MARDREN-81289 format. One record per atom (N, C-alpha, C): residue in one letter; x negated, y negated, z. Coordinates in steps of 0.001 Angstrom, whole numbers, plus 500000, padded with zeros to 6 digits. Example, Ala and Ser with C-alpha at 12.3 -4.5 7.8 and 13.67 -1.06 7.14 Angstrom:
// residues 2
A486810505690507800;A487700504500507800;A486800503300507800;S487150502250507080;S486330501060507140;S487100499970507870;
This chain:
// residues 261
M730831242092102663;M730123242185101491;M729566243513101016;S730017244794101742;S729536245981101703;S730062246562100334;A731174246198100121;A731601246426098424;A730666246224097566;V729845244989097433;V729280244769096261;V727602244805096818;A727271244632097811;A725977244953098325;A724857245851097805;E725507246904096832;E724682247656096127;E724253247347094714;H724945246274094179;H724496245536092852;H723494244681093283;E722053245286092905;E721110243991093235;E720363243581091875;R720903244213091025;R720355243919089657;R720539242136089179;R719648241954088371;R719766240326088441;R720157239810086810;N720819238761086632;N721508238366085625;N720288237421085103;E720406236949083834;E719703235845083198;E719134234759084152;V720073234388084851;V719657233122085664;V719007233530087353;G719058234822087134;G718161235427088372;G719083235680089504;Q720601235469089516;Q721462236266090437;Q721740237562090290;S721961238168091545;S722753239435091849;S724058239316091528;E724761240425091283;E726277240578091397;E726893239909092659;A726213240438093933;A726801239889094956;A726704238522095263;E725585237850094602;E725436236035094780;E726501235706093702;I726562236280092517;I727598235561091678;I729008235643092085;R729659236914092885;R730598236964093294;R730786235851094567;E730024235676095234;E730028234562096139;E730208232663095848;E729385233082094928;E729368231492093976;E730487231346093422;L731085232671092664;L732632232308092131;L733325232168092625;A733521233090093930;A734541232698095168;A734610231184095305;A733129230932095944;A733412229475096044;A734088228363095200;C733606228603094094;C734158227876092923;C735741227983092847;Y736048228900093159;Y737941229016093493;Y738031228086094452;R737403228210095501;R737992227484096734;R737705225934096365;I736579225761095565;I736333224187095436;I737665223712094224;F737761224402093313;F738883223954092305;F740297223821093062;D740401224708094316;D741885224406095226;D741379222970096068;M740250222804096605;M739528221499097539;M739864220619096270;L739794220154095217;L739860219170094356;L741116218904093649;G742155220080093859;G743658220022093333;G743594220321091813;W742662221604091546;W742669221596089952;W743663223019090119;T744265223494090980;T745117224765090586;T746549224657090099;E747009225655089854;E748249225882089246;E748860227208089858;L749329226861090713;L749845228220091760;L748821229609091857;I749340230691091121;I748546231811090702;I747629231838089324;F748059230613088902;F747655231065087218;F746280230561086866;N746017230375086158;N744319230109085433;N743573230510085896;H742332230587085321;H741218231416085804;H739590230859085369;I739057231343086290;I737312231115086064;I736571232244086450;T735753232959085255;T735397233789084748;T733702233818085220;A733075234865085512;A731342234842085424;A731121236429084968;K730129236043084089;K729547237662083618;K728815237910085059;V728846239222085066;V727767239970085975;V726657240320085483;P725469240706086257;P724549241361085534;P724772242733084544;G723571243174083881;G723714244451083201;G724111244674081598;P723928245267080975;P724070245452079723;P725666245708079472;E726212246165080243;E727897246540080078;E728832245682079491;E728458243909079891;E729251243013079353;E730568242983080067;H730559243078081418;H731298242899082349;H731442241566083045;F732696241039083731;F732734239912083861;F733736239761085306;L733954238982085773;L734549238918087220;L735767238018086873;I737289238279087796;I738088237150087203;I738967237154088632;N739820236531088566;N740548236383089881;N741906237453090227;P741595237983091190;P743141238741091119;P744241238140090993;Y745222238722090369;Y746591237794089664;Y747419238102090729;G748226237252091560;G748753237145092254;G748379236172093811;L747132235895093566;L746408235557095131;L746290233921094449;M746622233105095575;M746365231482095376;M744362231655095454;Y744248230100094669;Y742706230138094860;Y742333230005096275;S743298229609096960;S742444229611098429;S742462230909099005;E742819231774098387;E742908233528098728;E741910234214098646;V741084233751097264;V740036234011096532;V738890234168097495;T738064235793097544;T736746235970098496;T736097236694097301;A734952237027097854;A733446237729097115;A734194238867096536;S734701239578097716;S735139240745097495;S736307241328096782;N736976240504096619;N738407240685096128;N738683240273094710;L737433239594094178;L737242239390092755;L737321240600091689;V737808240632090791;V738392242068090296;V737161241990088864;K736609242878088760;K735183243148087896;K736237244146086542;I735870243406085216;I736655244165084136;I735766244217083034;D735893244896081922;D735265244767080768;D735780243851079711;L735295244153078537;L735573243148077486;L737146243454076834;D737297245097077244;D738785245566076494;D739666245308077883;G739474244749078920;G740476244456079804;G740586245810080865;N739803246461080672;N739801247836081668;N739155247261083233;V739664247515084580;V739418247068085365;V737988247906086026;I736817247785086465;I735747248811086388;I735509248697088339;G735622249782088763;G735580250175090231;G737325250091090455;N737429249881091832;N738732249567092771;N739224248213092884;S740777248126092717;S740861246669093152;S742299246992093757;D742948246208094440;D744436246337094896;D745071245180094066;W744811244446093015;W744906243756092217;W744900243770090534;P745735243522089970;P745793243296088534;P745268242274088077;V744958241999086641;V744824240931086087;V745803240462084996;N745771239287085036;N746621238270084113;N746264238305082938;Q746974238979082081;Q747086239190080371;Q746434238033079718;A747195236990080122;A746830235563079256;A745359235165079616;G744790235253080731;G743554235003081336;G742634235859080705;Y742614236956080919;Y742066238236079735;Y741617237874078445;I742875237213077650;I742911237415076395;I741879236136075952;I741904234933076648;I740929233887076319;I739759234010077042;H739405234455078351;H738015234571078668;H737284235712078190;S737773236933077519;S737218237935077062;S737162237584075665;A737758236684075234;A737586236389073491;A736072235783073498;V735979234795074828;V734726233965074657;V733590234416075283;H733661235488076109;H732701236027076588;H732257237103075560;R732670237192074539;R732428238551073608;R731735237940072349;A732395236631072320;A731498235899071014;A730292235113071770;R730523234615072755;R729179233819073025;R728261234346074012;E727422234427073573;E726210235419074607;E725864234185076054;D725784233271075522;D725593231868076120;D726561231776077302;A727579231964077141;A729064231581077788;A728994232656078914;H728294232464080254;H728349233179081309;H729231232982082379;C729789231398082071;C731173231181083202;C731916230339081983;I733136230874082418;I734181230075081773;I735387229522082764;M735591228263082331;M736799228113083263;M737721227320082443;H739332227863082942;H740443226830082205;H741300226365083057;T741743225408082818;T742746224604084055;T744103223770083219;H744912223693084004;H746174223330083690;H746685222023084250;T745376220905084967;T745563219832085706;T746323219169084875;T747198218234085568;T748161217198085097;T747481215993083733;S746580215426084237;S745788214756083157;S745103215361082195;G744755216566082420;G743837217422081370;G745032217927080121;L746489218389080929;L747402218707080161;L748003217380079471;A748053216456079976;A748572215159079411;A747638215034078198;V746480214839077934;V745619214342077098;V745667215429075892;A746003216855076449;A745729217953075398;A747368217879074913;C748099217126074927;C749290216872074483;C749528215674073406;L748629214950073828;L748181213568072942;L747679213852071648;E748463213420070244;E747979213503068665;E746495213536068795;E745993212120069574;E744474211927069420;E743482212719070312;G744149213372071294;G743246214078072324;G742438213123072659;L741334213697073237;L740467212774074202;L739840211407073522;T740502210000074017;T739884209027073222;T738441208579073687;Q738288207768072887;Q736468207423073211;Q736558205795073938;T737271205988075135;T737799204615075620;T737375204722077360;N736102205631077549;N735652205318078983;N734115205885078981;F733902205669080437;F732650206201080743;F732302207672080521;Y733101208170080694;Y732907209777081142;Y733667210328079665;S734325209839078659;S734568210277077400;S733282209916076301;A732686208925076993;A731278208371076121;A730166209873076182;F730278210444077392;F728935211368077216;F729484212595076577;L730623212702076265;L731043213915075559;L731510213631073936;H730899212345073357;H731092211946072200;H730664213239071612;D731339213847070410;D731405214865069480;D730621216060070102;K731352216297071368;K731260217320072566;K732657218319072562;I733647218195071902;I734860218713072105;I735296219335071526;A735578220318071338;A736442221259070166;A738110221422070505;Y738493221598069629;Y740176221549069785;Y740882222777069004;H741905223196069933;H742301224720069516;H744188224170069583;D744631224648068429;D746078224438068205;D746741225444069326;F748207225032069540;F748785225662070430;F749645226717069148;E749486227980070153;E750174229045069205;E751000229883070403;G751220229449071605;G752479229804072205;G751672230072073487;V752330231027074617;V751668231834075329;V750319232350074981;T749203232645075546;T747914233297075068;T748048234661075512;T748788235790075046;T748995236807075008;T748587237756073923;R748106237392072814;R748250237846071538;R746826238597071122;D746245239457071093;D744611239857070453;D744435238926069438;D745506238931068212;D744811238425067003;D744905236802067211;E745194236247068220;E744744234655068413;E742891234677068799;C742472235625069140;C741197235498069525;C740315235222068694;P740097235741067201;P739150235280066124;P739640233752066218;R740858233122066094;R740807232014065968;R740458230701066843;L740780231493068251;L740161230360069141;L738716230425069382;V738139231514069035;V736646231720068990;V735909230617067956;A736942230682067088;A736236229727065571;A736768228394065889;S737665227904066665;S737786226516067023;S736965226316067996;L736309226973068898;L734961226763069918;L733967226719069289;A733607227158068267;A732215227644067795;A730983227193068737;D730439226436068428;D729046226019069020;D729153224999070409;K730298224672070550;K730470223508071563;K730760224697073016;N730567223491074270;N731199224212075291;N732027223734075965;L732940222524075400;L734143222240075961;L735269222303074697;M736753222358075176;M737566222499074143;M738837222128075047;I739619221420074416;I741076221295074559;I742033222003073670;L742515222349074314;L743729223710073923;L744786222775073879;R745269222199072441;R746506221529072509;R747921221899073153;S748384221173073731;S749539221561074522;S749183222103075679;H748295222511075858;H747892223429076818;H747190223482078269;G746053222705077826;G744978222457078847;G743386222364078629;L742446222581079336;L741301222208079086;L740217223576079238;L739221223644078634;L738559224811078506;L736748224418078896;S736135225242079633;S734769224725079760;S733763225930079904;C732619226259078854;C731909227247079242;C730424226662079926;G729620227484080301;G728570227181080848;G727459228310080796;T725957228233080808;T725132229156081318;T724998229770082465;S725965228990083539;S726001229263084950;S727243228718085368;I727798228796086809;I728889228495087021;I728726227038087479;P727546226531088102;P727261224790088314;P727596224108086638;D726895224827085790;D726847224578084388;D728295224225084109;A729285224900083988;A730537224958083675;A731165223899084321;F730759224119085775;F731835222910086333;F731072221898086088;Q730288221116086303;Q729798219818085402;Q730372219335084262;R730129220479083565;R731085219844082390;R732590219812082414;L732968220564082840;L734240220626082895;L734981219305084144;W733923218956085068;W734226217758085745;W734218216609085249;T733392216340084191;T733068215344083268;T734150215049082559;L734792216210082071;L735975216150080940;L737310215919081621;Q737079216563082863;Q738615216154083716;Q738675214437084342;R737446214088084424;R737400212621084692;R737489211705083700;A736878212242082269;A737331211492081451;A738959211396080923;C739688212440081303;C741176212473080980;C741776211951082314;D741233211822083527;D742026211195084414;D741840209274084215;V740770209267083799;V740650207514083460;V741321207265082076;Q741506208226081113;Q742088207941080252;Q743669207543080217;V744496208756081089;V745712208279081605;V745662207430082222;A744740206938083040;A745139205563083919;A744949204187083335;A744188204304082245;A743669203348081603;A745294202894080472;A745729203905080058;A746782203876079071;A748262203608080295;S748132203946081539;S749280203478082059;S749009201955082651;A747687201547082608;A747141200254082867;A747807199399082029;A747339199538080734;A747624198777079737;A749203198707079304;A749973200051079626;A751398199717079478;A752081198927080335;A751444198821081492;A752218197974082920;A751693196727082759;T750275196378081707;T750166194754082055;T750259194340080733;G750653194879079377;G750664194722077959;G749624194489077479;G748468195068078020;G746989194917077715;G746703195886076862;K745478196177076190;K744914197046075587;K743604197738076069;V743377199060075606;V742330199836076411;V741099199612075489;L740230198946075928;L739069198833075022;L738298200216074544;P737949200070073505;P737383201283072751;P735741200988072978;V735148202467073505;V733720202394073824;V733034202137071927;P732207201232071677;P731595201473070385;P730682202486070283;E730829202918069174;E730250204328068636;E728718204451069000;A728379203381068838;A726653203178068915;A726446203777070676;A727333202837071650;A727097203318073069;A727656204638073057;A728967205234072614;A729058206732073071;A727720207266072754;R727496207110071561;R726331208133070590;R725220208646071789;Y724598206877072201;Y723318207027073026;Y724249207771074503;S725024207526074884;S725825208128076589;S725411209813076137;S726116209963074982;S726005211424074919;S724768212191074967;D723714211594073799;D722383212036073915;D721481211973074989;A721669210966075859;A721111210609077333;A721642211615078060;R722846212062078004;R723135213313078974;R722802214313078610;E722715214678077316;E722153216035076719;E720870216274077344;D720070214882076858;D718642215074077227;D718207215264078521;E719072214682079625;E719305214977081126;E719557216120081253;S720448216905080949;S720752218177081057;S719576219183080585;N719039218684079707;N717939219641078966;N716619219841079937;H716367218346080728;H715154218427081373;H715518218329082799;S716705218191083399;S716910218404084557;S718260219012085040;V717906220332084856;V719299221300084837;V719585221424086687;Q718372221088087198;Q719108221191088654;Q719740220236089317;V719996219249088633;V721166218339088925;V722932219141089145;R723023219454088038;R724261220263088063;R724059221210089469;D722969222124089641;D722944222737090898;D722996221901092333;V722695220932092333;V722387219733093138;V723972219603093475;I724801218996092684;I726225218643092728;I727140219845093204;F726761221213092736;F727558222262093304;F727245222939094551;A725972222896095128;A725764223067096373;A726388221594097482;A726053220646097063;A727030219573097608;A728120219874097851;L728945220481097036;L730405220843097107;L730734221882098010;R729598222773098204;R729710224014098865;R729509223555100104;R728442223050100169;R728546222590101882;R729901221994102276;R730258221085101347;R731662220633102120;R732636221413102298;L732677222282101524;L733504223681101252;L733257224550102625;D731721224861103052;D731650225444103984;D731728224849105458;A731907223635105466;A732152222782106541;A733167222979107106;K734366223425106089;K735723223390106456;K736247225015106515;D735602225877105869;D736098227288105542;D734842228214104831;Q734518229196105713;Q733674229884104854;Q733803231391104241;S735352231586104711;S736234232698104194;S736060233330102867;Y735570232616102304;Y735445232970100585;Y734236233906100396;K733403234171101474;K732202234849101502;K732431236257101926;D733586236574102279;D734128237734102877;D733974239012101117;
């Protein structure tokens, strides 16, 4: 960790750059552990302390299982690498993440995935349906952005940001899922809930097709109550997301702690 030990300034949630690097590297390994990977593609980014608006992103070419605290690449909002790195940055990842980091001061962490069920739901005209326990938590909390092709053009950034607006979850149509959070555990908990909602929706649709049954919708009042209750819990019990992430880190640490390098 000698390459990052000098960065001792604190960010808004009280972490140094060294601590953010280790937590973000752990998050990449947790994604790998959960099967939320897409070879060397997709990204999780996190802001680092200071007024420069720098953030960390995975080295383009490494699998998530190879990401470590020291090989994460620090870039600015224009995509310039800050410091030294042996690895480039994926242009598509830079476009999406820099656009949101630039527009949303509260988005300290941004996650983007191409999981099978997440992408399947993104391909559905109706998107995420109000049909299960997890989707009820997300009632009126999902933004949508229309597919414009591979995200490598700067001119898409304003439209992507406008689609997200003030929401913290977005389904990129025909593309995948996106989550924002005030911290890495915050963004993770949001994405986990959306991912579970997609998993259950796809499984329920499959069960309905196999049995000739119908998927039962969640009543509007029940969905609204569930969503409000989850939001109230998040506002008054933010430690829950940290406890969840800490538990996953313990599971990861029991198998492999090389992400700390």
